[in-house]
N, C-alpha and C positions, 0 to 999 in steps of 0.2 A: 504493500500500500504506500510505498515511499513516494512514488510519482503523484498519487492522489493527495497525500498529505502536504507535499511541497507546493503543489498547485493551489490548494485551498488556503494555505498559510500565506503564500506570496500575494494572493488577491484578496485577502481578508474576508474570505467567503463565510457567510452565515448559514446559507440554505443551499441545498442541492436538489435539482430536478433530475431524477433518475428515470430515464425514458426509454421507450422502444417504439419502432414504427409498427402499427397494426396493419391489417390487410389492405386498408384503404390508403395507407401511407401517412396516417395521422399519429400524433404522439400520445402514447399511454404511459402511465407510470405513477410515481409517488414523489412527494416532497419530503425531504429529510432535513432535520437539523444536522449540522456538521458532525457533531460528536457521535450521534447515532449512526450516521452513514459510515463513518470510519470504523466504528465498533462492529457493525454487522458484516461488512466486507462482501456480502452478496444479498440480493433482494429476492423477494418472492411476489408473484402476481398470479391470479387464476389464469390457467391456460385458455379459458373460454374467451378472454379478451381478443384472442387471435381469430376467433370465428364470429365476430360481431359485425353486423352490417353498418353502413353509413347512417342508417336510420336508428341504430341502437338495438335492432332486433337480432336474435340469434339465427344462425343458419338453420334451415329446416331440418338438416341432417346432423346437427352438431353433436348429438349424443352417439352417433355412429362414428364420429371423428375423435372426440375427446372423451375422457373418463366421465361417466355420469355423476361421479362424486364431486365434480368441479374442483379438481386438484390443482395445487400450485405448480408453477414451473420456476426454475431457478434463473435469476438474472445475474450475469457477471458483467460488471462495467468494463468497457473497452477504453482504457486510459488514453488511447490515441484520439478519442473523440471529446476529451475534456475541453470545455469552452466556458467563458463567462456568459451570462445572460444580460445583455446591455440595457434592456428596457425596464428592468425591475427597479423598485425603490431601494431595496436593500441588496448588498453584494451577494449575488446568486450565481451558482455554477450549474452547468448541465452536462450530463454524460449519457451516451447511448450504450445500451446493454445488448449483449448476446444472450439468447434464450436457450436453456437446456432443460431436458426432462429430469425427473428425479433419479434416473440412473446415470446422469452425467453426459447423455448424448445430446448433440445439437438438436434443438426442437424442430421437427419437420414442418411445422406450420409458420415458423418465423421468417419474415422477409429477408433478413440478413443471412439466415441459414441457406436460403435458396440461392442467393447471389454468391455466397462463399462456395457452394457446391459447384455452380457453373464455372467459377474461376478455377476451381481445383481440376476440372476436366482439361482446361487449357494448360495448367501447370504440369499435368502428367505428360503432355505432349511437348514440354519445353517451351511453351508460349505464354506471353503475357499481354492481355488486352489493354488497350488505352482508349479512353472515351472522353468526350467533351460535350456536355449537355448545353442546350440553349433553351431558356425558359421564357415563354410569353405569358403575359398576364394583363388584366384590366384594372385600372383604378376607377372606382364607381362611387356614386353618391351613396351615402348610408341608406340602407333599405332594411327596415324592420318588419315589413309586411310582405310576405311572399306573394300576395295577390296582385301586387303592383309590379310592373316591368322595371327592370334595372335601367339606370341612366348613367352616362359617363360622369365622372367627377368633374367639377369645375376647377380650372387652374387659377393662377395668381390674378388673372384679369377678371375673374368672376364669371367668365363665359365658358360654355361647354362647346366642345368640338362638334362640328356637323359634317365635315368633309374629310376625305382620305388625306392623311398627313404623313405618309410613309417617309421615314428618315428625316423628318423635319426637326431641325435644331430648335427653332422657336417654339414648336409645339411641345417638345420635351422640356424646354425651359419653363413652360407654364407650371411644371410640377417640380421645379428646382428644390424647394424646401423638403419635399418628400424624398427626392433622390439623394439629397445631401445626407439626410438622416439615415436612409437605407445604406449608403456606402459607409457611413460611420459605424453603423451596427455590424455590417459585414466585416469591416476591418477589425473591429473588436473581437470578432469570432474567428478570425483567420480563414474566412471564406474566400476562395480563389475566384472572385468575380472579376470579369474583364470589362468588355465594352457594354454600353447600354444604348439602345436605339428606340426611336418611336416607331411602332409597327403600323400596320394598315388601318386598324380599327380606331375608333374614337377613344382617346385616353388608354390606348393599348401600347404596352412597352415590351421589349425583349431584352433580357440580360444574359450574357454568355459567360461560361465558366472556362477557365484554363484547362487544357487536357491533362489527364492523369489517371491514377488508379481507379478502377470502377467502383470499388466499395467506398473509398474515400469520397468520390464524387457523388455517389448516391446519398451518403451521409450529409454532404454539403447541400444538396438540393432539398433534402428532408428538413434541415435546419433553416435553409433560405426561405422556404414557404412559410414557416412560422415567423421568421424575421420580417418578411414583407407585410404579413397581416398585422403584426404589432406596429410596424412603422406607419401603416395606413391609419390605424386607429388613433395613433398619437396625433395625426394631422386631421382628425375628424372626418375621415372618409373610410371606405372599405377597399380591400384588394381581393380579387377573385382569380382562382385558377380553374374555374369551370371551363370545360372545353368549348362551350357555345353559350355564353351568358346572355347575349342580346340577339334578337331575331335578325336584324339587318346589318349586323357587324360580323367580321370574320371570326373564326374560332381561334383558340389558343393552343399551341403545340409545345411539346418538349422534344425538339429534334436532338438526335443522338449521333454525334460523329464518332466513328470507331475505326481503329486500326489494330494490328496485332504485331507484337515484337517477338522475335526469336531471342530467347533469354541468353543463349550461348554466344551469339554474334552481336546482339544489340540492334539488329537491323529490322526494318519494317518488312514483313513477309509479303506485303502487297506490291513491293517494288522489285522488278526484275530488270536491273540495269536500265532504269529509266522508262520501262514499259510496265503495264499492269501484269502481275504474275498469275500463274495458274491458281495459286492460293486465293488471290483476289477474286477471280472468277468463280471459284468453288464457294467461297464465303457469300458472294453476291447471289449465287444460285440457291444457297440455303435460305437466305432472306426471302427470295422470291417464292420458293416452294412452301415455306412453313409460316410466313407471316399471316396468310388468311386464316389458318387454324389457330394461331396464337394471338389474334387481334384483340381478344378480350383483355389481355394484359396491357395492351397499348391504349385501349379504349374501354376502361373498366366500369363506366357508369352509363345509366340510361341516356343521359344528356350527351355523352361522348359521340354518339352516332349522328347527331345533328350537325357536327362539324364536317362530316364527310360529304361535302357538296361541291361540285366542280366550280361553281360560281363564287365560292368562298375561299379559294386559293388553298384548299386542303387536298392532299393526295387521295385519289379514289381508284388508282390503278396500281399494277404491280410492275410498271416499267422502271427501267433505270436509264440514266443519261448523264453525260458530263455537263456540269453547270446547268442542269435542267430542273427548274423548280416546279415544273408541272408533273414530274415523275415522283413516285413514292420513294424511290431510292436515288438520291442525287450524289454525284461524284464531284466534289469541289475541285477547281483547278488549283494545283499546288506543285511544289517541288516533289520529286520522286520519293524522297525520304519521308514526306508527309502525306503520301497517298492514303486516302481514307474514304469511307462510305458514310453518307449522312442518311440515317433512317428518319423519314419525315412523318411516319405514321403515329407515334405516341402523342397523345394529348397532354396538356399541362396538368390535367386532373389525374394522371396516372400515379401509381406508387413507383417512385424512381428505382427502388431496388428491384422490383419485379419487371419493370419495363427494360432496364439495362440487362438484367439476367436473361430475359426472353430474347432480346435482340442478339446477344452474344450466343445464346443457345442455338438460334436459327443458323447463324453463321458457322458455328461449330459443326452442326449436322451437315452443312454444305461441304465443309472441308473433309469430314469423315466419309461422306458418301460420294465425294468427287463430282458434285452436281455442276451443271453448266447453266448459266443464265441465258435469257433471250438476247437477241441483238439489241444494242442500245437505241434509245429514241433518236429521231432525227429532227431536222429543223421544223418539220410539219407538226411536231408534238403539241405546240402551244395552240394551234388552231383546230385540232381534232375535237370532235364532239366526244366527250369522255363517257364510256360505259363504266358504271361503278362495279368494281370487281371485289368489293368487300362486303362483309355482313352489314346489314342496315339496322339491326337491333341487337341489343345485348343478349337477348334470348337466342337468336340465331348464332351469334358468336360463341356462346357457351356450348351449343350443340356441335359446332365445328371443333372446338377444343376437345370435347369428349371423344370425338372420332379420330384423334391424332395420337396414336400410341407413342410416337417418337418424342413429342413435346411432353406428354404425360410422364414418360420415364425420366426425362432429364429434370423436370421440375419436381418430380416425386408424386406418385399416384395419390398418396394420402393428402398431400397439399392440394393437388388439383381437385380432388373430391370436396375438400373444404372450401376452396375458392369458388367452385361452381355452386356449392350450397349457399354460400354467402351472397353471391351475385344473383342467383335465382330468387332468393328471398327479397332482395332489393327490387328486382324486376316485378315480382308479383305485388309488392307493396305499391310501386309506382302504377301498376296496371289498374289498381282500384280507384285511382283518382280520376274524376271526370273533368276534362279540361274545358276552358272557355271556348275553344274552337268547336268542340262537340255541342256545347249548348247553343252556340251561335248558328251553326250550320245544320244541325240535326234535329233540334228541338221541335220545330214546326214543319220540317221539310221531308220527313221520312215516315 
């Protein structure tokens, strides 16, 4: 506990947030006084928190997945994740835990366990994945009544945006006080955030992370989402990572750039003397083949599927292309040592651990099966009428996942069963709600 003690003492910490990501990617855990946290050395939480839906309901099959006695799991803090919590009134620290069952095995339902397992598959091959997430989000007016539609937050001028302001410096500067606080909070937590841009939607931004270790980046995205929400509240607005929060605005994505390093040589295996390598094409083929079956990890909520619409600049096809943002899999122009694939399917509402794990798993399967991708898109891609090649609902996506033994095996059958149980429960809860569209168009017309 030396590292923990030293950190807490150096930062005069009084309280510790001991947290873990649940299946939705939100923080669960306990608050500890410093002395109690140091004396316990490990925490406990009911394992059922891992099979709870975004609505707070239990998965319909949760007693088939977890012990009916609602037993505890063991939480072991990962000292690499120690950070201060910059928005609290008293000196507070946070630490992310790994979850174990009572026999000391990594818990099969924990998000970090899943990502660690996928990374271990690469490690056995002498490979090390590198990723760089890009997070899109909206700043919105405070909304405490879900019956009202969301509105973009007003900036310093007091006016709301009404037009597309992609990459506008002045539009981003409207939210300078929010952005300044956000960067200060990120710096205090050692989050490797890089550039920030104004995206296409009204009061929509994108922030990029520096490339690095997938588990570390998943932790950073997990912490960043909490950080942005707290930043927005401090400035009397809200921030949302909903995939499609407003009807007439584009959706928000978490694009994942990924490449693979040969541990022995330190070289990017996607590069073959300045050309794309066979491993690059195999990895790309895996993403093309398995993404449709794994899409529920990239689009995990009922709202996620509203984002997949051609007119809203979201990918709806399984094409790949060099510097082609109309393709689901984009290859940025770069020096050979930086050859990488950008997966544009995940929404910003995804669990970052599961989305990164799934994207790497698809590529891994492509390498192992020596798959070949289609031909790259051409100049005509942008003007083609797109036929949507993805599931259109969460329920359809879950059926595709059930029918893919390769993804189920990599993610763990028990985990997949739990995930499907949680997400089906969410879908059925959503399906009970009668929308305003139905009342408007069906009430007196059918």
